[in-house]
C-alpha positions in Angstrom: 7.0 11.4 10.6 4.4 11.8 7.9 3.0 8.8 6.0 1.4 9.4 2.6 -0.9 6.5 1.7 -2.7 6.3 -1.7 -4.6 3.3 -0.5 -4.0 1.1 -3.6 -3.1 -2.1 -1.8 -2.2 -5.1 -3.9 -4.7 -7.4 -2.0 -7.6 -5.0 -2.3 -9.4 -7.4 -4.7 -9.2 -10.4 -2.3 -12.0 -11.2 0.1 -9.6 -12.3 2.8 -5.9 -12.5 3.7 -4.2 -15.9 3.3 -0.8 -17.0 4.4 -0.2 -13.8 6.4 0.7 -15.0 10.0 -1.9 -13.8 12.5 -4.2 -12.3 9.8 -5.4 -15.4 7.9 -9.0 -15.0 6.9 -9.2 -11.3 7.7 -10.4 -8.8 5.1 -7.6 -6.8 3.6 -9.1 -3.5 4.6 -9.2 -4.7 8.2 -5.6 -5.7 8.1 -4.6 -2.3 6.7 -6.8 -0.5 9.3 -5.1 -2.4 12.1 -1.7 -1.4 10.7 -2.7 2.2 10.5 -4.1 2.2 14.0 -0.8 0.6 15.3 1.5 3.1 13.6 -0.7 6.1 14.7 -0.2 5.1 18.3 3.2 6.7 18.1 2.8 10.4 18.9 5.4 11.5 16.2 3.4 9.9 13.3 0.9 11.7 11.1 -1.1 10.1 8.3 -2.4 11.6 5.2 -4.6 9.8 2.6 -2.8 11.2 -0.4 -0.5 10.1 -3.3 3.0 11.2 -3.9 3.3 12.1 -7.5 6.9 13.3 -7.6 9.8 14.1 -5.3 12.9 16.3 -5.7 15.8 17.4 -3.6 15.8 21.1 -2.5 19.0 21.9 -0.7 19.0 19.8 2.6 15.3 18.8 2.2 13.1 16.8 -0.1 9.9 18.2 -1.7 7.2 15.7 -2.4 4.3 16.8 -4.6 0.8 15.4 -3.9 -2.6 16.3 -5.4 -3.3 18.3 -2.3 0.0 20.2 -2.2 3.7 19.9 -1.4 5.3 18.3 1.6 8.9 19.1 2.7 11.0 16.6 4.7 14.6 16.0 5.7 14.4 12.3 5.0 12.4 10.3 2.4 11.5 6.6 2.3 9.8 5.3 -0.8 7.6 2.3 -0.3 5.9 1.9 -3.7 4.5 -1.6 -3.2 3.9 -4.2 -5.9 1.7 -3.7 -8.9 0.4 -6.7 -10.8 0.5 -6.2 -14.6 -2.1 -8.6 -15.9 -2.0 -10.0 -19.4 -5.0 -9.3 -21.6 -6.8 -12.6 -21.0 -10.6 -12.4 -21.1 -12.1 -12.6 -17.6 -8.8 -12.5 -15.8 -9.2 -8.9 -14.4 -12.6 -9.7 -12.9 -11.3 -12.9 -11.2 -8.0 -11.5 -10.0 -7.7 -11.9 -6.2 -11.0 -13.8 -6.0 -10.4 -17.1 -7.9 -7.1 -16.4 -9.7 -4.0 -15.7 -7.7 -0.3 -15.1 -8.3 1.8 -18.2 -7.6 4.4 -16.0 -5.9 2.0 -15.3 -3.0 0.9 -18.9 -2.4 2.6 -21.0 0.2 4.8 -23.9 -0.8 3.4 -27.3 0.0 
């Protein structure tokens, strides 16, 4: 299995993880690094820091284009993540993930 990871995590602007069981207070890069280390413990997994820019079917396979070339595979799983589209409010972008947060990620009290 090959994992393509563009590294654009939603929580990359936050100083620490909150509300993530077992990871509270941990820097987002550390959480991602631990996940990568855990998945790479499986001998059938390969990791490439790259971005899938398109995918197409070619007979019985899929062809995924990346900036570094094409990858062929029999199966394809798309995990695109979440992208926050921020309104154009002065100062919001600079504060996002530091002092301004999405209500959808805060725990209910």
